C-alpha atoms as one frame of an Amber mdcrd trajectory, in Angstrom:
protein
 -21.226 -70.979-114.964 -22.996 -71.454-111.626 -25.622 -69.337-109.949 -23.208
 -68.531-107.136 -20.543 -67.374-109.596 -22.966 -65.040-111.427 -24.326 -63.508
-108.229 -20.906 -63.055-106.648 -19.667 -61.394-109.871 -22.656 -59.018-109.777
 -21.983 -58.215-106.120 -18.324 -57.465-106.853 -19.231 -55.181-109.764 -21.746
 -53.287-107.646 -19.144 -52.944-104.883 -16.605 -51.609-107.376 -19.129 -49.114
-108.745 -19.684 -47.855-105.232 -16.004 -46.959-105.027 -15.777 -45.518-108.578
 -18.821 -43.302-108.193 -19.233 -40.941-105.348 -19.648 -37.303-104.558 -16.768
 -36.474-106.934 -18.332 -38.304-109.903 -18.728 -35.915-112.835 -19.493 -38.354
-115.659 -22.808 -38.844-117.475 -26.003 -38.446-115.383 -24.235 -37.297-112.189
 -27.464 -36.610-110.285 -28.761 -40.127-110.943 -25.386 -41.861-110.384 -24.594
 -39.952-107.174 -28.100 -40.008-105.791 -29.886 -43.176-106.862 -27.814 -45.729
-108.744 -26.485 -47.510-105.639 -29.967 -47.252-104.092 -31.197 -49.397-107.031
 -28.227 -51.724-107.457 -27.615 -52.532-103.770 -31.145 -53.864-103.074 -31.015
 -55.832-106.334 -27.707 -57.380-105.231 -28.938 -58.121-101.709 -32.031 -59.805
-103.135 -29.808 -61.989-105.338 -27.322 -62.778-102.585 -30.053 -63.831-100.154
 -31.133 -66.393-102.744 -27.891 -68.257-102.135 -28.707 -68.905 -98.461 -29.562
 -72.551 -97.894 -32.799 -71.930 -96.050 -36.101 -72.515 -97.792 -37.859 -69.538
 -96.138 -35.038 -67.076 -96.693 -34.598 -68.195-100.299 -38.254 -67.536-101.089
 -38.665 -64.505-103.371 -41.369 -62.988-101.168 -39.257 -63.125 -98.018 -36.214
 -61.671 -99.770 -38.234 -58.884-101.369 -39.937 -57.912 -98.104 -36.666 -58.126
 -96.094 -34.604 -56.017 -98.491 -37.320 -53.402 -99.128 -38.227 -53.307 -95.438
 -34.587 -52.682 -94.458 -34.347 -49.899 -97.021 -37.472 -48.280 -95.642 -36.061
 -48.632 -92.110 -32.862 -46.854 -93.233 -34.890 -43.997 -94.743 -37.089 -43.721
 -91.657 -33.998 -43.523 -89.454 -32.734 -40.659 -91.592 -36.144 -38.901 -91.482
 -36.189 -39.100 -87.642 -32.647 -37.808 -87.304 -31.027 -41.112 -86.348 -29.271
 -41.995 -89.575 -27.744 -45.371 -90.313 -26.229 -46.174 -93.757 -26.552 -42.609
 -94.978 -27.489 -39.236 -93.678 -30.113 -37.568 -95.843 -33.752 -38.562 -96.078
 -35.057 -38.678 -99.632 -38.455 -40.247-100.355 -37.328 -41.068-103.893 -34.812
 -43.451-102.313 -37.768 -45.636-101.312 -38.840 -45.838-104.962 -35.238 -46.699
-105.859 -35.205 -49.526-103.314 -38.477 -50.870-104.788 -37.007 -50.646-108.289
 -33.868 -52.495-107.124 -35.913 -55.280-105.579 -37.958 -55.440-108.742 -34.809
 -55.771-110.860 -33.586 -58.545-108.576 -36.909 -60.387-108.950 -36.834 -59.961
-112.765 -33.251 -61.206-113.000 -33.586 -64.105-110.574 -36.998 -65.423-111.626
 -37.335 -64.424-115.297 -34.059 -63.501-117.004 -31.333 -65.734-115.544 -33.347
 -68.973-115.648 -33.594 -68.543-119.446 -29.953 -67.593-119.921 -28.144 -69.940
-117.490 -28.833 -73.683-117.590 -29.944 -75.158-114.244 -30.305 -71.703-112.597
 -33.207 -72.887-110.421 -31.432 -76.038-109.282 -28.671 -74.306-107.395
């Protein structure tokens, strides 16, 4: 199993969840699932996907973390100022969700996956 395969599989699962959950979702934890789950999973996935780019600067964990979190904050600021992109409602808790998602991406990419998948750091 390669790094690329694992990350693409995660991205596809997150994309599928985005279509399965939505405003009509009535399963367990509907407030969390409808309001924050994608706000956590999408930044995590973007952090992981950016790690596949063949550029030393972009692949650095610090750059990826700042870029993904910064974009999330930009999205929320645009909503706050009435110029929404990628959503329509400002929620300051979304900013915490973005930070949590980036944190999950860092934990998976730098701590978890290197121990579970041989040669994770080489790819």
